[in-house]
N, C-alpha and C positions, 0 to 999 in steps of 0.2 A: 503492500499498499503506500503510494506516495507521501509522505509529509509535505506540508505545508508550513512555509515559512511566514508566511505574510507578503503584504504588500510590497510595503518599503524594502525587504528582501528581494521582491522580484523585479525592483525597478535598478537597484544597486547592481542585482547581476546581470539585469539588463544592458547596462554604461559597462561593465565588464567586458560583457561578450562582444558588443559592438567594436570597442576599441583593440579587444584581442583578435578579432577577425581582421579589422582592419590594420593590425602592425603586420600579422603573417600575410594579408594579401600582398604586404610590398616590401615583403620578406624579400631580401638579395636586389632592391631596386638602387638603394644607395649606392652597394658599390659598382652596381652597371651604370651610373650617374659618371661615377668617377672615373669607368675606366672607357664607357663609348662618348661622353662627351667631354669629358674633361681630359679623357685619356692619360691618368693618372697612371703609375707605376705599380706594380703590383706590392713592394713594400708601401708607398705610400698607401695603398687600400687596407693593408694591414694596422701602419698606423692609423687609422679614422675609424676602428673598430677600436682598437686598444685603449687609443688616446681619449676617446669619448666615453670610454666606460669608467678609465680611470678618474678622467676630470670631474666627469657626473655623480663618481662615488665620491670624491674628496668634497666639492661641493655641498651633496646631500647630510655631510656628517652635522653641520651647521644647521640644515634644517629640523633636524630630530626635535630640540626644545619647542622651535616657534612653530610646531605643526601641532606638537602634544599641548598647546595652551591655547590653544585657539579653536574656535567647532570646526569640525572634522567636515562637514558639506559644503560649506566656503571653499573651505581646502578643495577638497578635489575637483568643484568647478572650475575653480582659479587655473588648477595644474593641468587640467584639459584645454582650458581657454588657450593657456599658454602654447601646451604641447599643438594644440591647430595653429596656432601666428606661427610659431618658427616651422613644424612642417612644411607651410604651404608659402613660405616665402620662398620656398625651394622652387616652384614651377612657377612664380610669379619673375622672380629671378631668370630662370630659363626664358621666359618669353620674353623678357627687358634685355636679354641678354647679357646679365650682370652676373650669370651665376660663375661662383670659384669654389675651387678648392677649400680654402678658410671659410666659406660659410658654410659646406658641408660638415665640417668641421666641428662650428660655431652651432649648426642645427642640433648635429647628436649630442654635444652637453646638455644640453637644454633640454632637450627630451629627455634625454638620460635620467636629469636630473628630478625634471617634473616627474615623472615614471615614480623614482623613488619617494619622491612626496607624497603622491597619490596612492601609492599603496600601503605607507605607511599610515594614512590618514583613513583607508577605506579599510585597514584592515582591524584601527581602533574602533572605528563607527560598527564594522561587522561583531566584535565583543560587546558592543553596546546594547545593537539590535535583538542578540540572540544569548540563550544561556544552554550550558550543559551538553549533552548530545548532538542537539542541533546545529552546534559549533562545527561537529565532524559532518554532519548531512550538508551543509551550508559548502564547508571546502572542499568536499567529495563533489559538488556539482562547478566552482569554481575549478577545481583541477580538472575534472572530464571534458567541461570550454574548453579550456587553453590546450586538451591534447587532441578535440577536433578540429579548432583553429588551425593546429599545426597539422593536424593530415590535410585539411581541405585547402588551407589559405594557399601556400607555396604553388601548388597544381594550378588554382584559378589566377591567383596573383603570376604565375611565367606564362598563361594564354593572356591576360591584359596586357600585360609587358611585349610580347609578342604583337599584339593588334594595337596598341596604343601608345606603346610605349614607357618606360621607366617613370618618363614625370609626371603622366596625369596617372599612373599608378599611384605616387608617392600623396596625387590632391586628394584622390580616393580615402587613402590612409586620415590624414588631414582632417578628411570630414567625418571621417571616423570617434577622431575627439570631441569634434562640436555635438554627436550626436550621443557620446557620451555625456555629456556636461548637461544638455538635457534631459537623459535618465536621470540624474542625481537633482536635478531642479524638481522632479516631480516627486522625489521622495517627498512624504509627509510624516509630520512627529515630531519628537525630541531631538538633542545634539546633545551631543558629550565635549568637554573642554577642563583639561587640568586648572585647577584654578592655582593664582600665580600671585606674587605679592608685586601691585605696582608702584611699589617704592623701589623696588629691586631689578635691575639692570640683570642680562644676561652676560655669565662668567664662563671664561673660560673653561672652568671646571663643570660648569655645565654641558658642553659639549663633549664629553667624556662620561656622563652620565648612563647613557645606555648600554657602553661598555665595561662598567663597573656592576652594573644590575646582571647583567648576562655573565660575567665571570663570577660574580659573589655566589652566584646557585650554581649546584654541581649537576644538576639535571641540565638545565639551560646551557650550559658552558659545552658541556658535551653535545647536546644537540646542536649546537652554534660549531663547535670546532667539526664534527663530520659531515654537517650539510656545507660548510664554505670549501672542505677540502674533497669531498666528491663531486658538488659541482665542479669546481676551481680544476680539477684534474680532467674533467668530460669534458668540460668546454675548450680546454687547452689543447683536444684531438680535432675537433671542428673542424678549422683550417686545412689541417695534415689529411683528413678525411679527403677533404673536397678534393685537393694535390695528389692527392694516391689515386683515389676512384677517377677521377676527371681527367690529370697530366699523365700520371704512368701509367695506368691500367686503360686510360681512352673507353668508359664508359659513355655511351649515350647520355644526352641530359635527362632524356625521359628514366631510364634504370638510375640515375642519381635522384632524379625526385622520386620515384617508387622507394628507391631504399630507406628514405625517411619518412616518405607519408605513408605507407603500409604499417609502418611499427608503430604510428603514432595512435591508430587505431586501440593497439592494445593500451597505452595511457590511457584513453578513454575507458575503456572495458576494465581496467585497475579499480579506476577512479569510482565506477558504478559501483565496484563490489567492495569497494574498500569497508563502507557501514555497517555491511553485511556479513561481512568476516569478523569484523573488530564484536560484533553481538553474539558469535559463534563461538570465537575463539578465545576473546580477550582481548584489548586493546595493546598490552604490553605484547603479548607476542607476536601479534600480527606486524605491530612496528617492528620489532628485532628480526625475524626471520627474513619481513621484503627490505628492511636495511641489509642486512649481509648480502642477501640474494642480487641486489643491483649494484656491490661493490663487487661481484664474482666475475657476473655476463660481461664485460668491458673487454678482459683479456680474449676473449673471443675474436676479436677484431684481430689480432695478431697471425690469424692463420685464413685472411683474408687474400683470395687470388684473384688472378683476372679473370674475367669471362663469367658466363652465367651460375659457376659454382661459388664464387667470389660473390655475386650479386644475391646469391640466396644465405650465403653467411651473414652480409652484413643486416638481411631484414632480419632473420633470426634472432642474430646477437641483438640487434637494436630493439628489437620486440619483446625478448623477454625483458632488456635492463628495462625499456619504456613502461612496459607491464608495472615492474615491481615499483618501478619512480608513481606511477599512476596510483597504486595501494598505498603506498609509504607517506606519497606528500601532503595527502589532506591528515592525517593522523598528525603528523610529525608538528606542521601547521596551528593543528588545535590544541597537542599538548602545548606548544610556544604561547597561545593566547590565553590558555586554560592556565597558566601558571606566570603570567605578567598581570601586575595588578592595573586596575582601568586607568590612572594617572601615569603608568608609564610606557602601556601600549606602541604608542605610535613613535617614541624615542627606540624602542629597542627593535620595533619593526625599521625603521630607517637605517638603524647602525649598523643590524645584519646585514639590510639587501646591500648598504653601499660597502661595507668589508668584503663582502659575497663579490660583488663586481668589481673591486677592486683589487682583489687576490685574482680570479679569474683574468683580467688585463694584464698584471704579472706573468700567470703563467703562460697564457698564449705568447707570449714575446719570449720568454725561456723555451719552450716548447718549438717555437721556429726556429731558436737557433740551436737546440738539440737536433731538429730535423735536417737542420742546414750540415752540421757537423758527421751526422751518421745517416741517415735516412727517415722519408716519414715514420713506414712499416716499422721503425727500430724504436721512434719515440714514440708512438701510440702503444704499442708491446711496453715501454718504460712506462707509462699512465697507467696502462691495467695492474701491472704488478706492484706501482705503490697502492692501487686504489681496493686491492685486498688487503691491507692493513688498515685501513680508514675502518671499518666495525668494529674494531678496538676502541674505540672513542665512543661509541653508542651508549645511552644510559641506561646502567643495570637497575632493576626493580629497586632497590632500595635507595638508589638517588631518587626515581620519582617519587618514593614516598617520603624522603627528607625533603623533597621540592617544594612538596605539597604543604606540608605543615609552615615552609619558610614563606610560599605567600600569603596564604591565613595570617601569619603575624604580621609581613608587609600591606596585608590587606588592613587590619586592625590600625596600624600604626597610621595610613593615610587617610583614615575615616579619623 
């Protein structure tokens, strides 16, 4: 039986869905613009991706306290409008003949920073809207939407790029943020903002509050370290897989799209199963099992070879990995929300996201150097070997019990 989470959640979910589909529809459009329109080098395209992540992450650290002490819906609307203006400036500059590589870099930083702030505000607002097991159901729906967009967006976007060009596709992405803002605007009801002494200005120590809270709580600390390392090591291999499959093994573009589009359906299925598995086997057991499995499967990419067998290997390995991620991610996101007090949620989420993106940018560069010194397949294999050790950072049952009592204490102090 489908659980009803209310009209306000429905609008929040719709806003997330439309912007997520827009993002994946335009997936790869910015690199194509850099290469086809601006004739940028491969190194410049890599810098565009890594620098955008890194600078956005650094800027986002200062936004955590700002988001925490403001009503969340106006913040979400503002971030959507900022992303709309930034992304829409690209096709406008192209039409006027003013588009430059520097503008693409600025747009990447602004949209990345606004995305982190939007995610922090929406996560805090979700915690305000829903309680208990409804959070797990809601996170499962967000996760399923993300993987469905991952499966459908790039093929549709590729077709649009082929027919209309990458610049028009970027405009479609910009409009998705405008629609997202309208969706958030339709939410009715209360809002949440952490109280703040108006006589006290933002201090440098406030910027580290998110880190302090995460590192002080043993369960959150373990979840944090595990999640940023797993996502960083997986993302570090994404450009290398493109080089390996498209450059060395000469996969056609449609096969490359299949290799990552089909497995995303596993993420959708995993997200739909997540709450049911928790109901049957318990949250801790499902989280640990899926957390271990998602760190084992990437090593299978070491056996990728040219031709159809290689294509099938990528589909199977990525499918198993993404299915486990679809199961794990809603549970871990729910644990994170439930173990963070309401007045700390936005700052913890922004710190978490910013640190993860900063590490991803660093590892992308490091793995690019490793691939240059060895080979893309060797660097991908090294990532898979290191991932085998990351489950050791998953929280233990005793950590979760201790964290629960710590959160209750923190909640009492906040009151």
